[in-house]
C-alpha positions as CSV (number, residue, x, y, z in Angstrom):
1,M,3.5,-6.9,41.3
2,S,5.7,-3.7,40.1
3,T,4.8,-0.7,39.2
4,T,5.1,1.6,36.1
5,T,3.5,5.1,34.1
6,A,0.2,4.1,31.5
7,G,2.8,5.8,28.7
8,H,5.5,3.2,30.0
9,L,2.9,-0.1,29.9
10,I,1.9,1.3,26.8
11,V,5.3,0.9,25.1
12,G,5.8,-2.4,27.1
13,Q,2.9,-3.6,25.3
14,L,3.7,-3.0,21.9
15,K,7.1,-5.1,22.7
16,R,5.6,-7.8,23.5
17,A,3.4,-7.8,20.5
18,G,6.8,-7.7,18.5
19,I,6.5,-4.0,16.8
20,Q,10.2,-2.9,16.2
21,R,9.6,0.5,14.7
22,V,7.1,3.4,16.0
23,Y,6.8,6.4,13.3
24,T,6.8,10.1,15.2
25,V,6.9,13.5,15.4
26,P,7.0,14.3,19.1
27,G,4.8,16.3,21.2
28,E,4.2,17.2,24.6
29,S,1.1,15.8,24.8
30,F,2.4,12.5,25.0
31,L,6.2,13.0,26.7
32,D,5.8,9.8,29.1
33,V,5.6,7.2,25.6
34,L,8.5,9.1,24.5
35,D,10.5,8.3,27.8
36,G,9.1,4.6,27.6
37,L,10.8,4.4,24.0
38,H,13.9,5.6,25.6
39,G,16.0,2.6,25.8
40,S,13.6,0.1,24.7
41,P,14.5,-2.5,22.0
42,I,11.5,-0.4,19.8
43,T,13.0,2.0,17.5
44,N,11.5,5.3,17.7
45,V,11.9,6.7,14.1
46,V,11.5,10.6,14.2
47,A,10.0,12.1,11.0
48,R,9.6,15.3,9.4
49,Q,6.3,16.1,9.1
50,E,3.2,13.9,10.6
51,G,1.7,13.1,7.1
52,G,5.3,11.1,6.8
53,A,5.2,9.4,9.7
54,G,1.8,8.5,9.2
55,F,2.7,7.1,5.5
56,M,5.4,5.5,6.7
57,A,3.8,3.5,9.7
58,L,1.3,2.8,6.8
59,A,3.8,1.4,4.5
60,E,5.4,-1.0,7.6
61,G,1.5,-2.1,8.0
62,R,1.5,-2.7,4.0
63,L,4.8,-4.5,3.9
64,T,4.6,-6.7,7.2
65,E,3.1,-9.1,9.3
66,L,1.8,-6.3,11.8
67,P,0.3,-3.0,12.2
68,G,2.4,0.1,11.9
69,I,2.7,2.3,14.5
70,A,2.4,6.0,14.7
71,M,2.4,8.8,17.2
72,V,1.4,12.4,16.6
73,T,0.4,15.5,19.3
74,R,-2.9,16.9,19.2
75,G,-4.8,19.1,17.1
76,P,-2.3,20.2,14.4
77,G,-0.3,16.8,14.2
78,A,-3.6,14.7,14.2
79,A,-4.2,16.7,11.2
80,N,-1.4,16.4,9.7
81,A,-1.5,12.4,10.3
82,F,-5.2,12.4,9.0
83,I,-4.4,11.6,5.6
84,A,-2.3,8.2,6.4
85,V,-6.0,7.1,8.6
86,H,-8.3,7.6,5.1
87,T,-5.4,5.6,3.1
88,A,-5.4,2.5,5.6
89,Y,-9.3,2.6,5.9
90,Q,-9.6,3.0,2.3
91,D,-7.0,0.6,1.1
92,A,-7.8,-1.7,4.4
93,T,-4.4,-1.4,5.5
94,P,-3.4,-2.1,9.6
95,L,-2.2,0.7,11.2
96,I,-2.6,2.2,14.6
97,L,-2.4,6.1,15.4
98,F,-1.5,7.4,18.9
99,V,-2.8,10.9,19.8
100,G,-1.9,12.6,22.5
101,L,-4.8,15.0,23.8
102,I,-5.2,17.4,26.2
103,P,-5.8,16.6,30.0
104,V,-9.2,15.3,30.7
105,A,-9.7,18.2,33.1
106,D,-9.5,20.7,30.2
107,R,-12.1,19.0,28.1
108,G,-14.8,21.3,26.5
109,R,-12.9,24.3,27.6
110,E,-11.5,25.3,23.8
111,S,-8.0,24.7,25.5
112,F,-4.6,24.9,23.5
113,Q,-5.2,22.6,20.4
114,E,-8.5,20.8,21.0
115,F,-10.2,18.7,19.1
116,D,-13.0,15.9,19.2
117,I,-11.3,12.8,18.1
118,N,-14.4,11.0,17.6
119,A,-15.7,13.4,15.5
120,W,-12.3,13.6,13.5
121,F,-12.0,10.1,13.0
122,G,-15.3,8.5,13.9
123,S,-16.2,8.2,9.8
124,T,-12.5,6.8,8.8
125,A,-11.4,4.7,11.4
126,K,-12.4,0.9,11.9
127,K,-12.2,1.8,16.1
128,V,-11.6,5.1,17.5
129,V,-10.7,4.9,21.7
130,T,-9.8,7.6,24.2
131,L,-7.6,6.0,27.0
132,D,-9.5,7.5,30.0
133,D,-8.6,4.7,32.1
134,A,-4.8,4.6,33.0
135,A,-5.0,0.8,34.5
136,S,-6.5,-0.3,30.6
137,A,-3.3,0.9,28.7
138,A,-2.3,-2.7,28.2
139,R,-5.5,-4.0,27.0
140,V,-6.2,-0.9,24.9
141,V,-3.2,-1.5,22.5
142,D,-3.5,-5.2,22.7
143,D,-7.3,-4.6,21.6
144,A,-5.5,-1.9,19.0
145,I,-3.6,-4.5,17.6
146,F,-6.1,-7.2,17.1
147,T,-8.8,-5.0,15.4
148,A,-6.6,-3.7,12.9
149,L,-5.6,-6.8,11.7
150,S,-8.9,-8.6,12.0
151,G,-11.4,-9.1,9.3
152,R,-11.0,-6.1,6.9
153,P,-7.6,-4.8,8.2
154,G,-7.4,-1.2,8.9
155,P,-6.9,2.1,11.1
156,V,-7.2,2.4,14.8
157,V,-7.0,5.7,16.4
158,I,-6.1,5.2,20.4
159,G,-6.4,9.0,22.5
160,L,-3.7,9.6,24.7
161,P,-4.0,12.4,27.6
162,E,-1.3,13.8,28.5
163,D,-2.4,13.5,32.3
164,V,-3.8,10.0,32.1
165,L,-0.1,8.9,30.8
166,V,1.5,9.6,34.0
167,H,-1.1,7.6,36.4
168,V,1.0,4.9,38.1
169,V,0.1,1.3,37.5
170,E,0.6,-2.2,37.8
171,D,3.2,-3.0,35.7
172,A,1.3,-5.8,33.9
173,T,1.2,-6.3,29.9
174,V,-1.4,-9.0,28.4
175,E,-0.8,-11.8,26.5
176,P,-1.4,-10.8,22.4
177,R,-4.8,-12.2,21.2
178,K,-4.1,-14.5,18.2
179,V,-6.1,-13.1,14.9
180,A,-8.4,-15.6,13.4
181,R,-7.1,-17.1,9.5
182,P,-10.3,-18.6,9.0
183,E,-10.2,-21.2,6.5
184,P,-13.0,-21.8,3.4
185,A,-15.6,-24.6,4.5
186,A,-15.5,-27.6,2.5
187,A,-18.7,-27.1,1.4
188,D,-18.1,-23.3,0.1
189,L,-14.8,-25.4,-2.1
190,S,-17.2,-27.9,-3.3
191,D,-19.5,-24.9,-4.5
192,L,-17.0,-23.2,-6.5
193,T,-15.7,-26.3,-8.0
194,Q,-19.2,-26.7,-9.3
195,K,-18.9,-23.3,-10.6
196,L,-15.8,-23.4,-12.2
197,Q,-16.7,-26.7,-13.9
198,K,-19.2,-25.1,-16.1
199,S,-17.2,-21.9,-16.5
200,R,-15.8,-21.3,-19.7
201,K,-14.6,-18.3,-19.2
202,P,-13.3,-17.8,-15.3
203,L,-11.4,-14.7,-13.8
204,V,-9.9,-14.4,-10.6
205,V,-9.1,-11.0,-9.2
206,V,-6.5,-11.2,-6.1
207,G,-6.1,-8.5,-3.9
208,G,-5.9,-7.2,-0.3
209,E,-3.9,-7.3,2.3
210,G,-1.7,-10.7,3.8
211,W,-0.2,-12.8,0.9
212,T,3.1,-14.4,1.6
213,Q,5.4,-15.5,-1.3
214,E,3.7,-19.1,-0.4
215,S,0.4,-18.1,-0.6
216,G,0.9,-16.1,-4.0
217,E,3.0,-19.3,-5.5
218,Q,-0.1,-21.2,-4.5
219,L,-2.8,-19.3,-5.9
220,A,-1.0,-18.8,-9.5
221,A,-0.2,-22.3,-9.6
222,W,-3.2,-23.4,-9.0
223,A,-4.4,-21.2,-12.1
224,S,-2.1,-22.1,-14.4
225,R,-3.2,-25.8,-13.7
226,H,-6.9,-24.8,-14.4
227,S,-6.3,-22.3,-16.9
228,V,-8.0,-19.8,-15.4
229,P,-6.3,-16.1,-15.8
230,V,-5.2,-13.8,-12.9
231,V,-5.7,-9.7,-12.5
232,A,-4.9,-7.8,-10.0
233,D,-6.6,-5.3,-7.7
234,F,-5.4,-1.5,-8.4
235,R,-2.5,-1.2,-6.7
236,A,-2.3,-5.2,-5.6
237,Y,0.4,-5.7,-7.8
238,D,2.7,-7.9,-5.7
239,A,0.0,-10.5,-4.9
240,V,1.0,-13.4,-7.1
241,P,4.3,-13.5,-9.0
242,H,4.1,-11.7,-12.3
243,R,6.7,-14.5,-14.2
244,S,3.9,-17.0,-13.7
245,D,1.9,-18.0,-16.9
246,A,-1.3,-17.6,-15.1
247,Y,-0.5,-13.7,-14.8
248,A,-2.8,-11.2,-16.7
249,G,-2.0,-8.1,-15.4
250,Y,-4.2,-5.3,-13.5
251,L,-7.3,-3.8,-13.2
252,G,-8.0,0.0,-12.2
253,Y,-6.1,3.1,-13.6
254,G,-4.0,2.5,-16.2
255,R,-4.8,-0.9,-16.7
256,S,-5.0,-1.8,-20.9
257,D,-8.4,-2.1,-22.6
258,A,-7.6,-5.9,-23.0
259,N,-8.2,-6.4,-19.1
260,A,-11.3,-4.0,-19.3
261,Q,-13.2,-6.1,-21.9
262,R,-11.9,-9.3,-20.0
263,L,-13.8,-8.2,-16.9
264,D,-16.7,-7.5,-18.7
265,D,-16.3,-10.4,-20.9
266,A,-15.8,-13.6,-17.9
267,D,-18.8,-15.7,-17.1
268,L,-17.3,-16.5,-13.6
269,L,-15.2,-13.4,-11.1
270,V,-13.5,-14.9,-8.2
271,F,-12.3,-12.1,-6.4
272,V,-9.6,-13.1,-3.5
273,G,-8.6,-10.6,-0.9
274,C,-10.3,-8.0,-2.8
275,V,-14.0,-6.7,-3.9
276,R,-15.4,-5.1,-6.6
277,G,-14.9,-1.9,-5.9
278,D,-14.5,1.8,-7.6
279,V,-11.1,1.6,-9.3
280,L,-11.4,-1.7,-10.2
281,S,-14.8,-1.8,-12.1
282,D,-14.0,1.6,-14.0
283,G,-16.3,3.2,-12.2
284,Y,-18.6,0.2,-11.2
285,K,-19.5,0.1,-15.0
286,R,-17.7,-3.1,-15.7
287,G,-17.6,-6.4,-14.5
288,L,-21.2,-6.7,-13.2
289,D,-23.1,-9.4,-14.9
290,A,-21.0,-12.6,-14.3
291,E,-21.1,-14.3,-11.7
292,T,-19.6,-13.5,-8.8
293,V,-17.9,-15.7,-5.9
294,V,-15.8,-13.3,-3.1
295,V,-13.4,-14.7,-0.8
296,N,-12.8,-12.3,1.9
297,A,-12.3,-12.3,5.8
298,D,-14.5,-9.5,5.8
299,A,-18.3,-10.7,6.9
300,N,-19.6,-7.5,5.7
301,L,-17.5,-7.0,2.6
302,L,-17.3,-3.0,2.7
303,G,-16.9,-1.6,-0.4
304,H,-18.0,-4.3,-2.9
305,F,-20.7,-3.4,-5.3
306,G,-23.3,-5.6,-7.2
307,R,-23.7,-9.1,-7.6
308,V,-22.3,-11.9,-5.0
309,D,-23.5,-15.3,-5.6
310,Q,-20.7,-16.8,-3.0
311,H,-19.0,-15.1,-0.4
312,I,-16.6,-18.0,0.8
313,I,-14.8,-16.1,4.6
314,A,-11.6,-17.2,4.3
315,D,-8.0,-15.2,4.9
316,V,-6.1,-15.5,1.8
317,T,-3.2,-17.9,3.0
318,A,-5.6,-20.1,4.1
319,F,-7.4,-20.2,0.8
320,A,-4.3,-20.6,-1.3
321,A,-3.3,-23.5,1.2
322,A,-6.9,-25.0,0.3
323,L,-6.2,-24.8,-3.5
324,A,-2.8,-26.2,-3.5
325,S,-3.8,-29.4,-1.6
326,T,-4.6,-32.2,-3.7
327,N,-7.7,-32.8,-3.3
328,A,-9.5,-29.3,-3.6
329,L,-10.9,-28.4,-6.8
330,A,-9.5,-31.1,-8.7
331,S,-12.1,-31.7,-10.7
332,S,-12.6,-28.4,-12.1
333,P,-12.1,-27.7,-16.3
334,A,-8.8,-28.6,-18.4
335,A,-7.5,-26.1,-20.8
336,G,-9.4,-27.6,-23.4
337,E,-12.6,-27.1,-21.5
338,R,-12.8,-23.5,-21.3
339,E,-13.4,-20.8,-24.4
340,E,-10.5,-21.3,-26.8
341,G,-7.4,-18.8,-26.2
342,W,-9.4,-17.3,-22.9
343,F,-6.0,-18.0,-20.8
344,A,-3.2,-18.4,-23.6
345,S,-4.6,-14.6,-25.0
346,A,-4.7,-13.0,-21.1
347,R,-1.1,-14.1,-20.9
348,A,0.0,-12.9,-24.5
349,E,-1.7,-9.9,-24.1
350,Q,0.2,-8.9,-20.7
351,L,3.6,-10.0,-22.0
352,T,2.7,-7.4,-24.8
353,F,1.2,-4.6,-22.8
354,S,3.9,-4.9,-19.9
355,T,7.5,-5.0,-22.2
356,P,8.3,-1.6,-22.0
357,R,8.3,1.1,-25.5
358,P,9.9,4.3,-26.3
359,D,7.7,7.1,-25.6
360,G,9.7,10.0,-27.6
361,G,9.6,13.7,-26.8
362,I,12.2,16.2,-24.7
363,G,13.8,14.9,-21.4
364,V,14.2,11.0,-20.1
365,D,12.3,8.6,-21.8
366,L,10.2,6.6,-19.2
367,G,9.6,4.0,-20.9
368,V,13.4,3.3,-21.7
369,A,13.9,4.4,-18.1
370,M,11.9,1.2,-17.0
371,E,13.5,-0.9,-19.6
372,V,16.7,0.0,-17.6
373,L,14.8,-0.8,-14.5
374,K,13.5,-4.2,-15.3
375,K,16.9,-5.4,-16.2
376,E,19.2,-4.0,-13.8
377,M,16.9,-3.9,-10.3
378,D,17.0,-6.8,-7.9
379,P,14.5,-9.2,-8.0
380,D,13.3,-8.7,-4.9
381,A,12.9,-4.9,-4.8
382,V,10.5,-3.1,-3.3
383,L,8.6,-0.2,-5.3
384,T,6.8,2.5,-3.7
385,F,5.1,5.5,-5.3
386,G,2.5,7.7,-4.6
387,A,-0.2,9.1,-7.0
388,G,-0.3,10.5,-10.4
389,N,0.9,9.7,-13.9
390,H,4.3,9.6,-12.7
391,A,2.6,5.7,-11.6
392,I,1.5,4.7,-14.2
393,W,4.8,3.8,-16.1
394,P,6.3,1.5,-12.9
395,A,2.9,0.1,-12.5
396,R,2.9,-1.5,-16.4
397,Y,6.0,-2.0,-16.8
398,L,8.2,-3.3,-13.7
399,D,7.4,-6.4,-12.3
400,H,7.0,-7.9,-9.2
401,N,8.0,-11.4,-8.3
402,S,8.3,-11.1,-4.5
403,A,5.9,-11.0,-1.9
404,N,5.7,-7.3,0.1
405,S,7.0,-5.6,-2.6
406,L,5.0,-2.4,-3.7
407,A,3.8,-0.3,-1.5
408,A,1.8,2.4,-2.8
409,P,-1.9,4.1,-2.0
410,R,-5.0,2.8,-3.1
411,N,-6.9,5.8,-2.5
412,G,-4.7,7.9,-4.2
413,A,-2.7,9.9,-1.4
414,M,-0.3,12.0,-2.9
415,G,3.1,12.2,-0.7
416,M,3.3,8.8,0.1
417,G,6.3,7.5,-2.2
418,I,9.3,8.9,-0.2
419,P,8.0,8.0,3.4
420,A,7.1,4.4,2.2
421,A,10.3,4.0,0.6
422,V,11.6,5.0,4.2
423,A,10.0,2.3,6.3
424,A,10.6,-0.1,3.3
425,S,14.2,0.2,3.9
426,L,13.8,0.1,7.7
427,A,11.6,-3.1,7.2
428,Y,13.8,-4.8,4.6
429,P,17.4,-3.7,4.9
430,G,18.5,-6.2,2.7
431,R,16.3,-5.1,0.1
432,Q,16.6,-3.0,-2.6
433,V,13.9,0.0,-2.5
434,I,13.0,2.3,-5.7
435,S,10.6,5.1,-5.0
436,V,9.1,6.2,-8.7
437,A,7.7,9.9,-7.5
438,G,6.6,12.7,-9.5
439,D,7.0,16.6,-8.7
440,G,4.5,17.2,-7.0
441,C,4.1,14.1,-5.1
442,F,7.9,14.0,-4.2
443,M,7.5,18.1,-2.7
444,M,4.5,16.8,-0.2
445,N,7.5,14.9,1.8
446,G,10.2,14.5,0.1
447,Q,11.8,16.2,3.6
448,E,11.4,12.3,5.2
449,I,15.1,11.8,3.0
450,A,16.5,13.3,5.9
451,T,14.5,10.7,8.2
452,A,16.8,7.9,5.3
453,M,19.8,9.5,6.1
454,G,19.5,9.7,10.4
455,Y,18.3,6.0,10.5
456,G,20.3,4.6,7.8
457,A,17.8,4.2,5.2
458,K,18.8,3.4,1.6
459,L,16.3,4.2,-1.2
460,I,16.9,5.1,-4.8
461,V,14.6,7.9,-5.7
462,L,13.3,8.6,-9.3
463,V,12.3,11.9,-10.0
464,V,9.9,12.8,-12.9
465,D,9.8,16.5,-13.6
466,N,7.5,17.9,-15.7
467,G,6.1,20.7,-14.2
468,I,2.8,20.2,-14.2
469,F,0.2,18.0,-11.8
470,A,0.0,16.1,-15.4
471,T,-3.2,13.8,-13.7
472,I,-5.0,16.9,-13.4
473,R,-4.2,18.7,-16.7
474,E,-5.6,15.7,-19.0
475,H,-9.0,16.4,-17.1
476,Q,-8.9,19.7,-17.7
477,E,-7.6,19.1,-21.1
478,A,-10.4,17.1,-21.8
479,H,-13.2,18.8,-20.1
480,Y,-11.6,22.5,-20.3
481,P,-9.7,22.4,-23.9
482,D,-7.1,25.5,-23.7
483,R,-8.0,26.7,-20.4
484,P,-5.1,25.1,-18.0
485,S,-5.9,26.5,-14.3
486,G,-3.7,25.9,-11.2
487,T,-1.6,22.8,-12.8
488,H,1.5,24.7,-13.0
489,M,4.5,24.1,-11.0
490,T,8.0,25.8,-10.0
491,N,10.5,23.2,-9.3
492,P,13.5,23.1,-7.2
493,D,17.0,21.7,-8.6
494,F,15.7,17.9,-7.4
495,A,19.3,16.6,-7.4
496,A,20.5,19.7,-5.6
497,L,18.3,18.8,-2.3
498,A,18.8,15.5,-2.1
499,R,22.8,16.3,-1.7
500,S,21.9,19.0,0.5
501,Y,20.3,16.0,2.9
502,G,23.6,14.3,2.5
503,G,22.6,12.2,0.0
504,Y,23.5,11.3,-3.6
505,G,21.9,13.8,-6.1
506,E,22.1,13.8,-10.2
507,R,20.1,15.4,-12.9
508,V,20.0,13.1,-15.8
509,D,18.7,15.0,-19.1
510,R,19.0,12.6,-21.5
511,T,17.8,8.7,-21.8
512,E,21.1,7.1,-23.1
513,D,22.5,8.7,-19.8
514,F,19.9,6.8,-17.3
515,A,21.4,3.2,-17.1
516,A,24.7,4.6,-15.8
517,A,23.3,7.1,-13.7
518,F,20.9,4.2,-12.0
519,R,24.2,2.5,-11.3
520,R,26.3,5.2,-10.0
521,A,23.0,6.2,-7.5
522,V,23.1,2.1,-6.7
523,D,26.7,2.3,-6.3
524,S,26.4,5.4,-4.1
525,G,25.5,3.3,-0.8
526,L,23.2,6.1,0.3
527,P,19.8,7.5,-0.3
528,A,20.1,8.4,-3.6
529,L,17.4,10.8,-6.0
530,L,17.8,10.7,-10.2
531,H,16.2,14.5,-11.2
532,L,14.5,12.9,-14.7
533,P,13.3,16.0,-16.9
534,Q,10.4,15.4,-18.6
535,D,8.4,16.2,-21.7
536,P,5.3,17.6,-20.4
537,T,3.3,16.7,-22.8
538,T,4.0,12.9,-22.4
539,R,1.5,12.2,-19.8
540,S,1.6,8.3,-19.6
541,P,3.1,5.5,-22.1
542,K,1.7,5.1,-25.2
543,T,-1.5,3.3,-25.4
544,S,-1.1,1.9,-28.9
545,T,-1.7,-1.8,-27.7
546,N,-4.0,-1.2,-24.8
């Protein structure tokens, strides 16, 4: 048996698991892992800040079948990466964060950059483990991948004491454990069939991770056959194809009033891959009285609020496949047995709500810009955005007909859009990637355009520049009218900033110039940025059809 170091064995186990990229900011605390990556087939994507590295890994976990991997150093590096761990935990996204640590003998002395990894991450990760036994390096990595993907997906944090990493161990990786994809029991499907037979106003809510093109198509086709409208959880808009006549829009921030009412009016709610959480239910206020079925692999239903009449422990892909089978739920009612208009009106209202319309005001009209994007963007384009009012326009007006076509934070974390776009382009080099960024959100991790340049990622960024933190300003105007405080921003020339990185940058001051500018950005073949000044009084799309 040959030998290696624990740091190199970690890389070997990641390779055996099929990991293609890790996102890092280097630190002296995990030099041996960095050395193991030298010459490895795993690409080490070096980000410019640990928050950016964490968000890149988060997007990788969201858009692919394996957890995203981030590596940062102790203390300050771990602190910067914390935002991605919190986002992965609340979003239920598989992520593994490796954190270099001080030598074992230095613990408890308040040594340079020392911190308590369990105290920091223990409440916002599925598991926190420190590699104190070098010989178990491969097993710890395999367990982390398995844990991150199993049940309710989420983040795992692994501490790496720098002295343990250089211990010599047997060079033996382990066979990766297979993650169970539980299938719905026949009895569960029978019970659900009975509920659907009695329901006149059923509603399916889809969300969470693990959706594929096939599973999204299967669920949408079943819902169409049985006249059941389908709505998406907040920022899970790519779970089912929008072209389906069953798709009726989404819930959560920016949702239509019609869908909020539909959630209240339903007599049967079927949550598939998600739960009835805070944002979806308008702060635990809507959709609380209906008979409730939850299809979710998480036995604990973490985050679910209120009634549960049936819990089907199943993976979304397995559940969708069961629906697609010829016998499953075949006896549920046809359209005529639903309440008149329940199915058709849901689709009609969504088509009206999602039709871009001019918003007016100074600068580029985002309603018109979204109409251009809807026509110009590739059918399988990946969209990314962070948190803020700017995200309401693409959420409302742009279609998702391909799986794994959205990476955005469900926990409301700003700064994710640009690093997510970098990771999306690296994960899917053949797909167009578009990121819609608010000026405040962009400035939190916009430096990762440098990472895009360094690794050949291609993305088109639309920076919506209204000079304010618009979401917070709206809250101020509602609760403290005429007293804006702390929400003004002084912004750079965003187009010039993009050009300084070596990318394409253009300022677009007039709405009528946007279409041609977007085409120029696409044709540049570079990471491209369009700077879109906007009227600061236009905070969100017009609500006349909400």
